[in-house]
N, C-alpha and C positions, 0 to 999 in steps of 0.2 A: 512152589505149591506144597502144602503139607500132605504127606502120604499117610493114610490111615491103614493100620493093620486090621485084618478081619478075623484074626485068631483070638480066641479067648485064652487067657492064661489060667493057670491053676488058681492063682489068687482071685481072679475075676469069678471063676466058678464057685469058689469057696464063699466069697462075699455074697453072690447072688443066692446061693443055697441058704446061707445064714439069714439073709434078709427075708427070704420066703418063709423060713421057719419062724422067725419073729412075728411076721405078719399073721401067720396062721395061729400062733399062740395068742397074740393080742386079739384077734378076731374071736377066738373062743372066750377069752376073758370078757370082751365087750358083750357078747351074747349072754354070758352068764350073769353079769352084774348090771347091765344098763337099765333094765326095767326096775330093779330094786332101787337104784340110785335116782332114777327119774321120779319114782313115787315119793322118795324121801324129800327131794327138792320141791316137788309139787305141793306137798303138805306144808313144807316150811315157808313157801312164798305165797301162801294163801290161794292155792289152786290156779295160779296164773301160768298157763301152759307155756307161753313163749319164754317166760323167765326160766322155768324149769328146764326147757329144752336148751336154752343158752348155757345154763349151769352144767347140764349134762355134757354138752359139747366141750366146754372148757375143761371139765374134769378129765375127759378122755383124751383131749389134746395134750394136756400136761402128762397124763399117764403114758401116752404113746411116746412122747419125747424122752421120758425117763425109763421106759420099759427095758431097754437093754441093760441098764445098770441095777434093775430091781434085785434085791436080795431077800430071800425068805428068812424071816425072823420068828416064825412060829405064829404069826397073826394071819387072819384071813386077808385075801386081796381086797375085799370090801373095805376093811379097816385102813389099808394102805391108800386106797383111792379117796377115802373121806378125810384123810389128815391134811 
């Protein structure tokens, strides 16, 4: 039988801390930009709310997946999200 250790290692704690920090940062970015992006998509798709919501979701899924590797290049995060 496999014996599991109950101790967290320093690496575990560092990973958990980093993930928590990334989630908090991403949450802030979502709250800051989601309404603006939703309204942009809503206008572009002829006020079809379901389509605008899907596009918003896809935008932030991609952004979340790439968030750890984001590099500031002097442009707004909105510009990064819309590329």
